[in-house]
C-alpha positions as CSV (number, residue, x, y, z in Angstrom):
1,X,-22.2,28.4,-17.9
2,X,-22.4,25.0,-19.7
3,X,-20.8,26.5,-22.8
4,X,-17.9,27.8,-20.7
5,X,-17.4,24.5,-19.0
6,X,-17.6,22.7,-22.3
7,X,-14.9,25.0,-23.7
8,X,-12.7,24.2,-20.7
9,X,-13.2,20.5,-21.2
10,X,-12.3,20.8,-24.9
11,X,-9.1,22.7,-24.0
12,X,-8.3,19.9,-21.5
13,X,-8.9,17.2,-24.2
14,X,-6.6,18.8,-26.6
15,X,-3.8,20.0,-24.3
16,X,-3.2,17.0,-22.0
17,X,-1.2,14.0,-23.1
18,X,0.1,11.2,-20.9
19,X,3.2,9.0,-20.9
20,X,4.2,6.1,-18.6
21,X,7.9,5.4,-18.0
22,X,8.7,1.7,-17.8
23,X,10.7,0.4,-14.9
24,X,14.0,-1.2,-15.6
25,X,13.1,-4.7,-14.3
26,X,13.1,-8.1,-15.9
27,X,10.3,-10.6,-15.0
28,X,10.2,-9.6,-11.4
29,X,7.1,-9.8,-9.1
30,X,5.0,-7.6,-6.9
31,X,6.4,-6.1,-3.7
32,X,2.8,-5.6,-2.4
33,X,2.0,-9.3,-2.5
34,X,1.5,-9.6,1.3
35,X,-1.3,-7.0,1.3
36,X,-2.7,-8.3,-2.0
37,X,-3.2,-11.8,-0.7
38,X,-4.9,-10.5,2.4
39,X,-7.2,-8.1,0.5
40,X,-8.4,-10.6,-2.1
41,X,-9.3,-13.5,0.2
42,X,-12.9,-12.3,0.2
43,X,-14.9,-13.8,3.0
44,X,-18.2,-14.1,1.0
45,X,-16.4,-15.8,-1.9
46,X,-14.4,-18.1,0.3
47,X,-17.6,-19.3,2.0
48,X,-19.1,-20.3,-1.3
49,X,-18.8,-23.9,-2.5
50,X,-15.4,-24.7,-4.1
51,X,-17.1,-25.1,-7.5
52,X,-19.1,-21.8,-7.4
53,X,-19.3,-20.5,-11.0
54,X,-17.8,-17.1,-10.4
55,X,-15.1,-17.8,-7.9
56,X,-12.2,-18.2,-10.3
57,X,-13.2,-15.1,-12.2
58,X,-13.4,-13.0,-9.1
59,X,-10.0,-14.2,-7.7
60,X,-8.2,-13.8,-11.0
61,X,-9.6,-10.3,-11.7
62,X,-8.8,-9.2,-8.1
63,X,-5.3,-10.7,-8.1
64,X,-4.3,-8.4,-11.0
65,X,-5.9,-5.4,-9.3
66,X,-8.8,-4.9,-11.8
67,X,-11.5,-5.3,-9.2
68,X,-11.6,-4.6,-5.5
69,X,-13.7,-5.5,-2.5
70,X,-15.2,-3.7,0.5
71,X,-14.2,-4.5,4.1
72,X,-13.1,-8.0,3.4
73,X,-16.0,-8.9,1.2
74,X,-16.5,-8.8,-2.6
75,X,-20.2,-8.1,-2.4
76,X,-20.8,-10.6,-5.1
77,X,-24.5,-10.0,-5.8
78,X,-24.5,-6.2,-5.4
79,X,-25.4,-4.2,-8.6
80,X,-22.7,-2.6,-10.6
81,X,-22.9,1.1,-11.2
82,X,-21.9,2.8,-14.4
83,X,-18.8,4.5,-13.0
84,X,-17.8,1.3,-11.2
85,X,-17.9,-0.7,-14.5
86,X,-15.9,2.0,-16.2
87,X,-13.2,1.8,-13.5
88,X,-12.8,-1.9,-14.0
89,X,-12.8,-1.4,-17.8
90,X,-10.0,1.1,-17.8
91,X,-7.9,-0.8,-15.3
92,X,-8.1,-3.9,-17.6
93,X,-7.1,-1.7,-20.5
94,X,-4.0,-0.6,-18.8
95,X,-5.2,3.0,-18.4
96,X,-5.3,3.4,-14.6
97,X,-2.3,5.8,-14.6
98,X,-4.0,7.9,-17.4
99,X,-7.3,8.0,-15.4
100,X,-5.4,9.1,-12.2
101,X,-3.8,12.0,-14.1
102,X,-7.2,13.0,-15.6
103,X,-8.7,12.9,-12.1
104,X,-6.0,15.3,-10.9
105,X,-6.7,17.6,-13.8
106,X,-10.5,17.6,-13.1
107,X,-9.7,18.4,-9.5
108,X,-7.7,21.4,-10.6
109,X,-10.7,22.6,-12.7
110,X,-13.0,22.1,-9.7
111,X,-10.7,24.2,-7.5
112,X,-10.7,27.0,-10.2
113,X,-14.5,27.0,-10.4
114,X,-15.9,26.8,-6.8
115,X,-19.7,26.5,-6.7
116,X,-19.8,25.0,-10.2
117,X,-18.6,21.4,-9.7
118,X,-19.7,18.8,-7.2
119,X,-17.6,16.2,-5.4
120,X,-20.1,13.4,-5.5
121,X,-18.1,10.1,-6.1
122,X,-15.1,12.2,-7.1
123,X,-13.0,9.0,-7.0
124,X,-14.4,8.2,-10.4
125,X,-13.8,11.6,-12.1
126,X,-10.8,10.3,-14.0
127,X,-12.6,7.3,-15.4
128,X,-15.6,9.4,-16.5
129,X,-13.3,11.9,-18.1
130,X,-11.4,9.1,-19.9
131,X,-14.8,7.8,-21.0
132,X,-15.2,11.0,-23.0
133,X,-12.0,10.4,-24.9
134,X,-13.0,6.8,-25.7
135,X,-16.4,8.0,-26.9
136,X,-18.3,6.0,-24.3
137,X,-20.1,9.2,-23.2
138,X,-20.2,12.7,-24.6
139,X,-18.5,15.8,-23.0
140,X,-22.0,17.0,-22.2
141,X,-22.8,13.7,-20.5
142,X,-19.6,14.2,-18.4
143,X,-20.5,17.8,-17.5
144,X,-24.0,16.8,-16.4
145,X,-22.5,14.5,-13.7
146,X,-20.2,17.4,-12.6
147,X,-22.8,20.2,-12.2
148,X,-23.4,21.4,-8.7
149,X,-27.1,20.6,-8.8
150,X,-26.5,17.1,-10.1
151,X,-28.3,15.3,-7.3
152,X,-31.4,17.4,-7.6
153,X,-31.6,17.2,-11.4
154,X,-34.4,14.7,-12.2
155,X,-33.1,14.1,-15.8
156,X,-29.3,14.5,-16.1
157,X,-27.8,13.5,-19.4
158,X,-25.9,10.7,-17.7
159,X,-26.4,9.0,-14.3
160,X,-23.0,7.8,-13.2
161,X,-24.5,5.9,-10.2
162,X,-27.2,4.2,-12.2
163,X,-27.0,0.4,-12.6
164,X,-24.9,-0.6,-15.6
165,X,-26.6,-3.0,-18.0
166,X,-25.2,-6.0,-19.8
167,X,-25.6,-4.0,-23.0
168,X,-23.8,-1.0,-21.7
169,X,-20.8,-2.9,-20.5
170,X,-20.6,-5.1,-23.6
171,X,-20.6,-2.0,-25.9
172,X,-17.9,-0.3,-23.7
173,X,-15.8,-3.4,-23.8
174,X,-16.1,-3.8,-27.5
175,X,-15.2,-0.1,-28.0
176,X,-12.2,0.2,-25.6
177,X,-10.7,-3.2,-26.4
178,X,-10.9,-2.5,-30.2
179,X,-12.9,-5.5,-31.1
180,X,-13.9,-5.5,-34.8
181,X,-17.6,-4.9,-35.2
182,X,-19.5,-8.0,-36.5
183,X,-20.9,-7.6,-40.0
184,X,-24.3,-9.3,-39.5
185,X,-26.7,-10.5,-36.8
186,X,-26.4,-14.2,-37.3
187,X,-25.7,-15.0,-33.6
188,X,-28.2,-13.0,-31.6
189,X,-31.3,-13.5,-33.8
190,X,-32.1,-16.8,-32.2
191,X,-32.3,-15.3,-28.6
192,X,-35.9,-15.2,-27.4
193,X,-35.6,-11.5,-26.6
194,X,-34.1,-10.5,-29.9
195,X,-37.1,-8.3,-30.9
196,X,-36.7,-6.2,-27.8
197,X,-33.1,-5.2,-28.7
198,X,-32.8,-1.7,-30.0
199,X,-31.6,-1.3,-33.5
200,X,-28.5,0.7,-32.5
201,X,-27.4,-2.0,-30.1
202,X,-27.7,-5.0,-32.3
203,X,-24.3,-5.0,-33.9
204,X,-22.5,-4.3,-30.6
205,X,-24.4,-7.2,-29.0
206,X,-23.6,-9.4,-32.0
207,X,-20.0,-8.6,-31.6
208,X,-20.1,-9.2,-27.8
209,X,-21.6,-12.7,-28.4
210,X,-19.2,-13.5,-31.2
211,X,-16.1,-12.8,-29.1
212,X,-17.5,-14.3,-25.9
213,X,-18.2,-11.3,-23.7
214,X,-21.9,-12.3,-23.5
215,X,-23.3,-15.8,-23.5
216,X,-26.9,-15.5,-22.5
217,X,-28.9,-17.8,-20.3
218,X,-31.9,-20.0,-20.9
219,X,-32.3,-18.7,-24.5
220,X,-32.3,-15.1,-23.4
221,X,-29.6,-12.5,-23.9
222,X,-31.1,-10.0,-21.3
223,X,-29.2,-7.1,-22.7
224,X,-30.9,-4.4,-20.6
225,X,-30.7,-6.3,-17.3
226,X,-28.5,-4.9,-14.5
227,X,-25.2,-6.6,-13.6
228,X,-24.1,-8.0,-10.3
229,X,-20.4,-7.7,-9.4
230,X,-19.8,-11.4,-9.9
231,X,-21.4,-11.3,-13.3
232,X,-19.2,-8.3,-14.2
233,X,-16.1,-10.2,-13.1
234,X,-17.1,-13.2,-15.2
235,X,-17.6,-11.0,-18.3
236,X,-14.1,-9.7,-18.1
237,X,-12.6,-13.0,-17.3
238,X,-14.3,-14.6,-20.3
239,X,-12.2,-12.4,-22.7
240,X,-9.0,-11.7,-20.9
241,X,-6.9,-12.1,-24.1
242,X,-8.8,-9.2,-25.6
243,X,-8.1,-6.7,-22.8
244,X,-4.6,-8.1,-22.1
245,X,-3.7,-7.2,-25.7
246,X,-5.4,-3.8,-25.4
247,X,-3.6,-3.1,-22.1
248,X,-0.2,-4.1,-23.5
249,X,0.2,-7.3,-21.5
250,X,2.1,-10.3,-22.7
251,X,0.2,-13.4,-21.8
252,X,2.2,-16.6,-21.4
253,X,0.8,-20.1,-20.6
254,X,3.3,-22.8,-20.2
255,X,4.8,-25.4,-17.9
256,X,7.0,-24.8,-14.8
257,X,10.2,-26.6,-15.8
258,X,12.5,-25.5,-13.0
259,X,12.4,-23.9,-9.5
260,X,15.7,-22.8,-8.0
261,X,16.0,-21.1,-4.6
262,X,19.2,-19.4,-3.3
263,X,19.0,-18.9,0.5
264,X,21.5,-16.5,2.2
265,X,21.7,-15.4,5.8
266,X,23.4,-12.1,6.5
267,X,26.6,-12.0,8.6
268,X,25.0,-11.2,12.0
269,X,22.3,-13.8,11.5
270,X,19.4,-11.3,11.7
271,X,18.1,-11.6,8.1
272,X,17.4,-14.6,5.9
273,X,16.8,-14.0,2.2
274,X,15.3,-16.5,-0.3
275,X,15.7,-15.6,-4.0
276,X,13.6,-17.9,-6.1
277,X,13.9,-18.3,-9.9
278,X,10.9,-20.0,-11.5
279,X,11.4,-21.1,-15.2
280,X,8.1,-21.1,-17.2
281,X,8.7,-22.0,-20.8
282,X,11.4,-19.6,-22.0
283,X,10.7,-17.1,-19.2
284,X,12.6,-16.8,-15.9
285,X,10.5,-15.2,-13.1
286,X,12.2,-13.8,-10.0
287,X,10.7,-13.7,-6.5
288,X,12.3,-12.8,-3.2
289,X,11.4,-13.1,0.5
290,X,13.5,-11.4,3.2
291,X,12.8,-12.4,6.8
292,X,14.0,-10.5,9.9
293,X,15.0,-13.1,12.4
294,X,14.9,-12.9,16.2
295,X,16.2,-16.1,17.7
296,X,14.0,-18.9,16.4
297,X,11.0,-16.9,15.3
298,X,10.1,-14.7,12.4
299,X,9.3,-11.1,13.4
300,X,6.1,-10.4,11.5
301,X,6.1,-6.7,12.4
302,X,9.2,-5.7,10.5
303,X,8.1,-5.8,6.9
304,X,9.5,-3.1,4.7
305,X,9.1,-2.4,1.0
306,X,10.5,-5.0,-1.3
307,X,11.0,-7.6,1.5
308,X,8.3,-9.9,0.1
309,X,8.3,-9.9,-3.7
310,X,6.1,-12.5,-5.3
311,X,3.0,-12.9,-7.5
312,X,-0.5,-14.3,-6.6
313,X,-1.4,-17.7,-8.1
314,X,-5.1,-18.6,-8.3
315,X,-5.8,-22.3,-8.3
316,X,-9.1,-23.0,-10.1
317,X,-12.0,-22.1,-7.8
318,X,-9.7,-21.9,-4.8
319,X,-8.2,-19.2,-2.6
320,X,-5.2,-17.3,-4.1
321,X,-1.8,-18.1,-2.8
322,X,1.7,-17.1,-3.8
323,X,4.2,-18.9,-6.0
324,X,5.1,-21.3,-3.2
325,X,2.2,-23.6,-4.3
326,X,3.9,-24.2,-7.7
327,X,5.7,-27.4,-8.5
328,X,7.7,-28.5,-11.5
329,X,5.3,-29.8,-14.1
330,X,2.4,-27.4,-13.2
331,X,0.9,-25.4,-16.0
332,X,0.5,-21.7,-15.3
333,X,-0.9,-18.7,-17.1
334,X,0.7,-15.3,-16.4
335,X,0.5,-11.8,-17.6
336,X,3.6,-9.8,-18.0
337,X,3.3,-6.0,-18.0
338,X,5.2,-3.9,-20.5
339,X,7.7,-3.1,-17.8
340,X,8.4,-6.8,-17.3
341,X,6.5,-7.1,-14.0
342,X,4.7,-10.4,-13.4
343,X,0.9,-10.3,-12.8
344,X,-0.2,-13.5,-11.3
345,X,-2.9,-15.4,-13.0
346,X,-4.1,-19.0,-12.9
347,X,-2.4,-22.3,-12.4
348,X,-3.2,-26.0,-12.6
349,X,-1.3,-27.0,-9.4
350,X,-0.2,-30.5,-8.8
351,X,-1.5,-31.6,-5.3
352,X,0.8,-34.0,-3.4
353,X,0.5,-35.9,-0.2
354,X,-2.9,-37.4,-0.8
355,X,-4.1,-39.7,2.0
356,X,-2.2,-37.8,4.7
357,X,-5.4,-36.0,5.8
358,X,-8.6,-37.9,6.6
359,X,-10.9,-36.0,4.3
360,X,-14.1,-38.0,4.9
361,X,-17.0,-35.6,5.1
362,X,-14.9,-32.8,3.8
363,X,-14.1,-31.2,0.4
364,X,-10.5,-30.2,0.6
365,X,-7.5,-29.1,-1.4
366,X,-3.9,-28.8,-0.3
367,X,-2.4,-25.3,-0.1
368,X,1.1,-25.8,1.4
369,X,3.4,-28.6,2.5
370,X,6.5,-28.1,4.6
371,X,8.1,-28.1,8.1
372,X,6.5,-26.1,10.9
373,X,8.7,-23.1,11.7
374,X,6.3,-21.2,14.1
375,X,2.7,-20.2,14.7
376,X,2.0,-16.6,15.5
377,X,-1.3,-16.7,17.5
378,X,-1.6,-12.9,17.5
379,X,-1.3,-12.4,13.8
380,X,-3.1,-15.8,13.1
381,X,-0.4,-16.9,10.7
382,X,1.7,-20.1,10.4
383,X,5.2,-20.0,9.0
384,X,6.6,-23.2,7.3
385,X,9.8,-24.1,5.6
386,X,8.9,-25.7,2.3
387,X,10.8,-28.4,0.4
388,X,12.9,-25.7,-1.4
389,X,14.0,-24.2,1.9
390,X,11.7,-21.1,1.6
391,X,10.1,-19.8,4.7
392,X,6.4,-19.2,3.8
393,X,4.0,-17.2,5.9
394,X,0.4,-18.3,5.6
395,X,-2.5,-16.1,6.9
396,X,-5.2,-18.4,8.3
397,X,-8.9,-18.0,8.6
398,X,-9.8,-17.5,12.3
399,X,-11.6,-20.9,12.3
400,X,-8.4,-22.7,11.4
401,X,-7.9,-26.1,13.1
402,X,-4.7,-27.9,14.0
403,X,-4.6,-31.7,14.0
404,X,-1.8,-34.1,14.9
405,X,-2.5,-37.7,13.9
406,X,-6.2,-36.8,13.5
407,X,-6.4,-35.4,17.1
408,X,-7.0,-31.7,17.5
409,X,-4.1,-29.8,18.9
410,X,-4.2,-26.7,21.0
411,X,-2.8,-23.8,19.0
412,X,-0.8,-22.5,22.0
413,X,1.1,-25.7,22.2
414,X,2.2,-26.3,18.6
415,X,5.4,-24.1,18.8
416,X,6.7,-26.0,21.8
417,X,5.6,-29.5,20.7
418,X,5.8,-29.6,16.9
419,X,8.7,-27.4,15.8
420,X,10.4,-28.7,12.6
421,X,7.5,-31.2,12.2
422,X,6.2,-32.0,8.7
423,X,2.8,-30.3,8.2
424,X,0.2,-29.9,5.4
425,X,-2.1,-27.0,5.2
426,X,-5.5,-27.5,3.5
427,X,-8.6,-25.4,2.7
428,X,-11.6,-27.4,3.9
429,X,-15.3,-27.2,3.8
430,X,-17.8,-29.7,5.1
431,X,-19.7,-31.2,2.2
432,X,-23.0,-29.6,1.5
433,X,-22.4,-26.4,3.4
434,X,-21.3,-22.9,2.5
435,X,-20.4,-21.5,5.9
436,X,-18.1,-24.0,7.5
437,X,-15.0,-23.4,5.6
438,X,-11.5,-22.6,6.8
439,X,-7.9,-23.9,7.0
440,X,-7.0,-27.3,8.5
441,X,-3.4,-27.8,9.5
442,X,-2.4,-31.5,9.5
443,X,0.7,-32.3,11.6
444,X,2.5,-35.6,11.1
């Protein structure tokens, strides 16, 4: 039976090829930004101190879709499984579409061979199948994960749900990203655990240290230790130029030199569209927000595809936002896909309005500045009109507080009492705590 399955797999390897058709767009943004920002504001990451070592890596990797969370959390300290690490690896390498097609092909083989294949963690079938092509595992390794008796087999050739090690992921990254193998072991020999490193792993680990994938800690490389999810995010973030090149991304890092917004209301006054052009170096990035208007409030329930087109911007060790946080003079690093779609990345955002909010006893950073348009208490969002005339919708933490002249304001009253009033929105956390963090809205 194994020989028959192996033959089927080999036929599949030879016969199937994949192509991706590029969209005809020029430096546009993501139409799914609204959901992206909601999904990547992980509660467990947000509650960490603003200087937590892995926060930036997690937010950046999540903002470009490489890593995902569970039920609003990232599960920072959970161990990473082999198939989970492979999923992130191939997303970074720009092979998500290929993996999805391979998954569909594996599903067809399963349907043709009932009682032979299992459906355990079938979401990862495409990534595992792709791992065969990339020589991370063998075809027999792959077949061992697919056999119907997989769970009862005490010694399968490959355990997809086993904890991935630092050595495993480093070797896979070096292989898939096409890093040139180091010629000698001049970097890892001084690690205290050098003698425990297997001979066949040494050049891969040398290469991983040389290019920055692995750094070690306290004099140890710990190559065979398991990975947490935040450690995995940091490993990929350490070397984003490597996988950006492998994935066909163009990486630009430059200064915002111009921000132009064209605002148009339709003839019957029911829609308001802002088209923003952000000039970064020689690139012009287009974003668009279309609001459905009903009298003086924004209808949050009528969002349709392409009505909110923008890209996430991660400010160092802070919650991601959209491009509305950018000002002229800010430096920003972006990834452009081969089809000219902007993937948000990281920005050094200029914070204005210092001294408006009494921050004694708090660590804070400004997120938005503008005029209050409305507060939706059901959706827990505040809409402001920024200095460019854009209407920006800000999802708030449930524990958000509203203050006017340093006195707390009832949320139910702010629409009637503070319409068109200048406000600042901050992320705040009481100094020395990890759990008391949220948004504070300061009304002038």
